[in-house]
C-alpha positions as CSV (number, residue, x, y, z in Angstrom):
1,M,114.1,87.7,86.9
2,I,112.4,90.0,89.1
3,E,109.0,89.3,89.5
4,S,108.0,92.4,91.5
5,Y,108.8,95.4,93.4
6,A,107.1,97.6,96.4
7,F,108.6,100.0,98.5
8,G,111.0,97.5,100.9
9,R,110.1,94.5,99.2
10,M,111.5,92.7,96.1
11,D,110.5,89.4,94.6
12,V,113.2,87.5,93.0
13,D,112.8,83.9,91.4
14,G,110.2,82.9,93.8
15,R,112.0,84.5,97.0
16,T,111.1,87.6,98.8
17,Y,113.9,90.1,99.9
18,T,113.4,93.0,102.3
19,S,117.0,94.3,102.4
20,D,118.9,96.2,99.8
21,L,120.6,93.6,97.4
22,I,122.7,92.8,94.5
23,I,121.7,90.5,91.8
24,F,124.2,88.8,90.1
25,P,123.8,86.3,87.0
26,D,124.4,83.3,89.5
27,R,123.8,84.5,93.0
28,I,122.2,87.1,95.2
29,N,123.8,89.3,97.7
30,D,120.9,90.3,100.0
31,S,122.8,92.0,102.6
32,W,124.4,94.8,100.6
33,W,124.8,98.0,102.3
34,R,126.8,101.1,101.1
35,K,129.7,102.8,103.2
36,S,128.0,105.9,103.1
37,G,124.3,104.8,103.3
38,H,122.4,107.0,100.6
39,N,125.5,107.5,98.3
40,L,126.9,105.0,96.2
41,C,130.9,105.1,95.9
42,L,133.4,102.8,94.0
43,E,134.1,101.0,97.0
44,D,130.4,99.7,97.3
45,I,130.6,98.1,94.0
46,E,133.9,96.4,94.1
47,D,132.3,92.8,94.0
48,I,130.2,94.0,91.0
49,L,133.2,95.3,89.3
50,K,135.2,91.9,89.5
51,E,132.3,90.3,87.7
52,K,132.8,92.5,84.6
53,P,129.4,93.1,83.7
54,E,128.2,94.3,80.3
55,V,125.4,96.4,82.3
56,L,125.2,97.7,85.7
57,V,121.4,98.9,86.7
58,V,121.5,100.9,89.8
59,G,118.1,101.4,91.7
60,T,118.4,104.3,93.6
61,G,115.2,103.5,96.0
62,F,111.5,104.2,95.6
63,Y,111.9,108.0,95.7
64,G,115.4,107.9,94.1
65,I,117.3,109.1,97.2
66,V,120.7,107.3,96.4
67,S,123.2,109.3,94.6
68,V,126.0,107.9,92.5
69,E,129.3,109.4,92.9
70,E,131.0,110.8,89.5
71,E,133.9,108.4,90.2
72,V,131.5,105.5,89.7
73,K,130.2,106.8,86.6
74,S,133.8,107.5,85.2
75,H,135.0,104.1,86.0
76,A,132.1,102.1,84.6
77,Q,132.4,104.1,81.3
78,S,136.0,103.2,81.4
79,Q,135.5,99.7,81.8
80,G,132.8,99.8,79.0
81,I,130.1,98.8,81.5
82,E,126.6,100.5,80.6
83,L,125.5,102.1,83.7
84,V,121.8,102.4,84.2
85,I,120.7,104.8,87.1
86,E,117.1,104.8,88.0
87,K,114.3,104.7,90.8
88,T,114.1,101.3,91.8
89,K,110.7,100.7,90.2
90,K,112.0,101.5,86.6
91,A,115.4,100.1,87.3
92,V,113.5,96.6,87.8
93,Q,112.2,96.8,84.6
94,S,115.3,97.9,82.9
95,F,117.0,94.9,84.6
96,N,114.9,92.5,83.4
97,E,115.2,93.8,79.9
98,F,118.7,93.7,79.9
99,A,119.4,90.6,81.7
100,S,117.7,88.6,79.1
101,K,120.4,89.8,76.5
102,K,123.4,90.9,78.1
103,K,125.7,90.2,81.4
104,T,123.6,92.4,83.9
105,I,124.3,92.9,87.2
106,G,121.4,94.8,89.4
107,A,122.3,96.9,92.8
108,F,119.0,98.0,94.5
109,H,117.9,100.2,97.1
110,L,114.6,98.8,98.5
111,T,113.4,101.7,100.5
112,C,113.6,105.5,100.2
């Protein structure tokens, strides 16, 4: 459960994170970085895809700067993964809603 989010900071299960992160059902990867900075490609989410989530929530940053490649969108669709792409503040709300009902993974850019 994500308790709060502000530019550059996210509180999850009582712990504060200040770098981009992936929240899996059983762990958090707090050293996540994309191959191309503000662009999300298929290679960036290989670990996520191995987990076979029902829902993948992508937080594109406070201002929504991160773009998601079409290849990511089409691959998620072909695997039956519901892909939610939103600015991180809204993505946090979506993640919390989905995570209580379905196998959900969240990938969040915390700054811009």
